Legacy VTK file of the C-alpha trace (Angstrom):
# vtk DataFile Version 3.0
C-alpha trace
ASCII
DATASET POLYDATA
POINTS 120 float
55.609 -12.547 68.063
51.488 -12.156 67.395
49.512 -9.008 69.248
46.732 -10.649 71.345
43.932 -8.162 71.691
41.289 -8.744 74.357
38.834 -9.466 71.103
41.221 -12.506 70.762
41.532 -14.373 73.774
38.126 -16.144 74.567
36.648 -15.192 77.640
35.334 -17.511 80.458
31.865 -17.972 80.932
30.138 -15.315 83.924
28.004 -18.559 84.790
30.985 -21.130 85.264
32.949 -18.655 87.231
30.065 -18.393 89.952
29.494 -22.099 89.812
32.913 -23.395 90.253
33.412 -20.090 92.842
30.731 -22.148 95.255
31.428 -25.779 93.743
35.064 -25.816 93.331
35.700 -25.254 97.129
36.458 -28.836 98.236
33.638 -30.387 100.400
30.758 -28.455 98.613
29.337 -30.672 95.941
29.378 -33.846 98.895
27.862 -31.778 101.048
24.882 -30.808 98.474
25.056 -34.576 97.342
24.553 -35.952 100.548
21.441 -33.472 101.752
19.711 -34.646 98.058
17.648 -37.490 99.370
16.106 -34.477 102.560
17.060 -32.987 105.852
20.180 -34.485 107.691
21.071 -33.398 110.862
24.951 -31.860 111.548
26.267 -34.957 112.938
24.680 -37.484 110.427
25.991 -35.297 107.694
30.215 -34.983 109.138
29.756 -38.928 109.284
28.535 -39.275 106.031
31.295 -37.608 104.520
34.540 -39.002 105.728
37.657 -36.630 106.398
35.679 -33.276 106.569
36.586 -31.854 110.220
33.104 -30.248 112.091
34.780 -26.337 111.711
35.034 -27.470 107.509
31.558 -28.894 107.589
30.366 -25.419 109.522
32.068 -22.852 107.329
30.541 -24.924 104.236
27.124 -24.980 105.192
27.539 -21.656 106.227
28.439 -20.582 102.853
25.536 -22.898 101.234
23.252 -20.973 104.057
24.208 -17.306 102.893
23.682 -18.496 98.891
20.604 -19.712 99.265
21.256 -23.384 98.439
20.633 -24.921 101.948
18.330 -23.732 104.978
19.444 -24.685 108.862
16.946 -25.510 110.562
17.126 -26.278 114.727
14.740 -28.717 115.987
14.032 -26.981 119.734
14.478 -30.645 121.937
15.506 -31.867 124.319
18.220 -32.521 123.036
18.968 -29.154 120.646
19.447 -30.515 117.571
20.365 -28.550 113.640
19.421 -29.984 110.547
20.288 -28.758 107.423
18.228 -29.167 104.098
18.693 -28.125 100.328
16.196 -25.335 99.269
14.360 -25.437 95.708
18.012 -23.918 94.451
19.673 -26.813 95.732
17.657 -29.168 94.985
17.593 -27.964 90.778
21.653 -29.161 91.281
20.059 -33.177 91.473
20.514 -33.757 87.362
24.215 -31.946 87.311
25.075 -34.255 90.321
23.843 -36.693 88.808
25.757 -36.252 85.359
28.937 -35.250 87.034
28.832 -38.491 88.880
27.988 -40.813 85.503
31.117 -38.750 83.587
33.527 -39.710 86.486
32.007 -43.634 86.424
33.191 -43.605 82.684
36.165 -41.090 82.438
37.726 -41.211 85.882
39.045 -44.065 87.150
39.372 -44.761 91.170
42.644 -42.733 91.398
41.057 -40.104 89.738
43.077 -40.738 86.157
41.613 -40.581 83.102
41.931 -44.394 81.805
44.834 -44.441 78.875
41.698 -45.504 76.366
40.166 -41.838 77.136
43.370 -39.889 76.425
43.925 -39.245 72.383
LINES 1 121
120 0 1 2 3 4 5 6 7 8 9 10 11 12 13 14 15 16 17 18 19 20 21 22 23 24 25 26 27 28 29 30 31 32 33 34 35 36 37 38 39 40 41 42 43 44 45 46 47 48 49 50 51 52 53 54 55 56 57 58 59 60 61 62 63 64 65 66 67 68 69 70 71 72 73 74 75 76 77 78 79 80 81 82 83 84 85 86 87 88 89 90 91 92 93 94 95 96 97 98 99 100 101 102 103 104 105 106 107 108 109 110 111 112 113 114 115 116 117 118 119
């Protein structure tokens, strides 16, 4: 068997590792995409993303806030309401997300499978 040292093996790009460390988590990309047009209140955000629980939405928003992609804004009310919006860094993801959506339209069918014509 051939000896494969570290120099021979490819290493994953550090930037890609960081991106997928964050965006590889379920719901994160959908949350960011939903916030692209502008600020959204928590309840509206939950309704916009079918299947996400309040707890998961809260956890993902806390992660995105800690990362600096999202800002949490409290409307004093009454009633007290919390809205979330993307920062400049979060908004900078727009072109990448649109490109991923275009790719999915071309290469991923409704069931999440690549059509047969692209499997060569």
